[in-house]
N, C-alpha and C positions, 0 to 999 in steps of 0.2 A: 425656253420662252416662259415668261411670267404673265399671267392674266390678272389684272387688277380689278377688284370689286371696290365698292365705296370705301370700306375700312379694312379690307383684307386682300390677300393675294393667293392665287393658285400658282405655285411654283413648279418648275421642272417639267413643263409640258413639252412633250416631244412632238415636233412637227416635221414631217418629211416633205420635201419639195415635190409638188405635183400630186400629192395625195390629200384626201380629205381627213381632217382630224375632228372627231365628234366629241364634245365635252358635255357631260350631264351634271350640271351643278346640283347642289343640295338645296332643298326648298324648306323654308319655315313659314307656316301659314297660320294666321289667327282666324279661326272659322267664323262664319256668319253666326250671329246670335251670342257670341262670346262677349261678355261685358268685362272690360278691363280699364284700368287707369294708366298703368305704366307697364311697358313690355320692351324687352331687348334680348339680344343674343350676345353671349360673351364666349371667349375661349376659356379653357380650364384655368388659366392664370388670371382671369378677370378682365382681360382686354375686350372692350365692346367692339363688336364687328357689325352689328345691325341694331337699329332701333325702330320702333313702330309709332305711328300717330294716327290721327283720324283719317288720313288719306292713304298712308302706307301700312298695309296689313299683311304683307308677305315680303320675304327676302330670299334672294338667291346667294348662295355661298359656295366656296370651294369645299371639297371633302375635308373633314377634320372632326375633332372632339369639341363639342360645344355644350353650353348650358343655356337653355331657353328660360328666361325669367319673366313671369307674368304676375304682377301685383305681389311680389315677394316670394312667390312659389317658384322653386327651381326644378327644372326637368333636365337631367343629363341627356345628351343626344350625340352619341358617337356615330357620325354619319359617313357612309361611303358614297361614292359617286352615284347620283340619281335618287338618293333617298329623300323622302318627304316626311316632315314632322308637322302634324296638324294639331293645334291646341283647340280642343272642342269645349263647348259649354258644359 
């Protein structure tokens, strides 16, 4: 099974009939008090998988290797299931 997020996919999810499958997506959060003009999350090859604006300040993603970009600053984020990356002021 494949779970689709806005601009990315979580592939090869195993689902057994009659059993509960719990998924823990990765979270990227722009913390309260952080002043920024442009922020996004990309894959290692530069494909944008999440962007942020005045209303959207957090993103849920499948596990993977990401780069969090905030006003030109790049933060590598190799994320396993359930990890949280919080950009603080």
